Every structure is written in C-alpha cells, then in structure tokens.
C-alpha positions as CSV (number, residue, x, y, z in Angstrom):
1,M,186.4,132.3,78.3
2,Y,189.7,131.4,76.7
3,N,191.7,130.8,79.8
4,Q,189.4,128.4,81.6
5,K,191.0,126.1,84.2
6,R,190.9,122.4,83.4
7,K,189.4,120.0,85.9
8,L,192.1,118.2,87.9
9,T,189.9,115.1,88.7
10,K,189.0,112.4,86.2
11,K,185.6,110.9,86.1
12,I,185.4,107.3,87.2
13,K,184.9,104.9,84.3
14,Y,183.1,101.8,85.5
15,K,183.5,98.4,84.1
16,T,180.0,97.0,83.5
17,V,179.0,93.6,84.6
18,D,175.5,91.9,84.5
19,L,174.2,90.2,87.7
20,S,172.1,87.2,87.3
21,S,168.6,87.1,88.9
22,D,168.8,83.4,90.1
23,H,169.9,82.1,93.5
24,N,173.6,82.6,92.7
25,C,173.4,86.4,92.7
26,A,174.8,86.7,96.3
27,V,177.8,84.6,95.4
28,E,178.5,86.7,92.2
29,L,178.1,89.9,94.2
30,A,180.6,88.7,96.8
31,H,183.0,87.7,93.9
32,W,182.8,91.2,92.3
33,C,183.3,92.9,95.7
34,D,186.5,90.8,96.2
35,H,187.6,91.7,92.7
36,V,187.2,95.4,93.5
37,K,189.1,95.0,96.7
38,D,192.0,93.2,95.0
39,T,192.3,95.2,91.8
40,K,191.2,98.6,93.2
41,Q,189.1,99.2,90.0
42,S,185.5,100.4,90.0
43,I,182.7,98.2,88.7
44,K,179.1,98.8,87.8
45,I,176.9,95.7,88.4
46,K,173.6,95.9,86.4
47,T,170.5,94.1,87.5
48,D,167.6,92.6,85.6
49,R,164.2,94.1,85.5
50,D,162.6,91.1,87.2
51,W,165.2,91.3,90.1
52,D,163.5,92.1,93.4
53,T,165.2,95.3,94.4
54,E,162.8,96.5,97.1
55,T,163.4,93.6,99.4
56,F,167.2,93.7,98.7
57,L,167.5,97.4,99.4
58,A,165.3,97.2,102.5
59,H,166.8,94.2,104.2
60,D,170.1,92.9,102.6
61,F,171.8,96.1,101.3
62,P,172.5,97.8,104.6
63,E,174.2,94.6,105.9
64,W,176.2,94.2,102.7
65,K,177.2,97.8,102.9
66,N,178.4,97.6,106.5
67,I,180.4,94.4,105.8
68,W,182.2,95.7,102.7
69,T,182.8,99.2,104.0
70,K,185.0,97.6,106.7
71,K,186.9,95.8,103.8
72,K,187.3,99.2,102.0
73,V,184.7,98.7,99.2
74,Q,182.0,101.3,98.9
75,M,178.6,100.2,97.6
76,K,176.0,102.6,96.1
77,W,172.7,101.9,94.5
78,H,171.9,103.9,91.3
79,R,168.2,103.9,90.9
80,G,168.0,105.2,87.3
81,Q,170.5,102.7,85.9
82,R,169.3,99.8,88.2
83,A,172.9,99.1,89.1
84,L,175.2,98.7,92.1
85,L,178.3,100.9,91.9
86,L,181.4,99.4,93.7
87,T,184.4,101.5,94.3
88,Y,187.6,101.0,96.3
89,I,188.0,103.3,99.4
90,R,191.6,104.6,99.7
C-alpha cells in the first residue's frame, strides 16, 4: 500500500480546438493536421452537434486516416466527446 510504484508514462493533454460545420471544415482539418506534424503536439478537434458525422466517418475518414498516417499523424474518432484526436507518430 505505502510503496506503490508510480506510473512512468504521462497522460496526453490535448489542446482543444473547435471545428466549424460550414464548407471550410476540410481546410481547417488539414491545417490542424499540418500543425500537429510540425509542432508534434496533440490536438483534440471538437465538432458541432449539427455536423454530419455518419457520412464523414463512413466515406471521408478512412481516406483522411490513410493520407495522414503516411505523414506521421494519427487520427482517432472519440464518439462520446464528438471529437477527432490528432497525435504525432514517433
């Protein structure tokens, strides 16, 4: 009880950014992916309630994920927070 080992890994603290639901959302998403690639810092991109997630996840998300995995940026969709999590792959 008293001599517990401390965890050697830190939890990732995401910088939170809002993604607009208009026609510029793809441009903003590409901008934040480039930002993660350049700064190597993780970002959480929150989406609006009216943003169409079903069509994005079914059609566009696999393509975005393949493109940015090659550029060393990992993309994850968090359903509960309605957010995209972007992290740098080392």
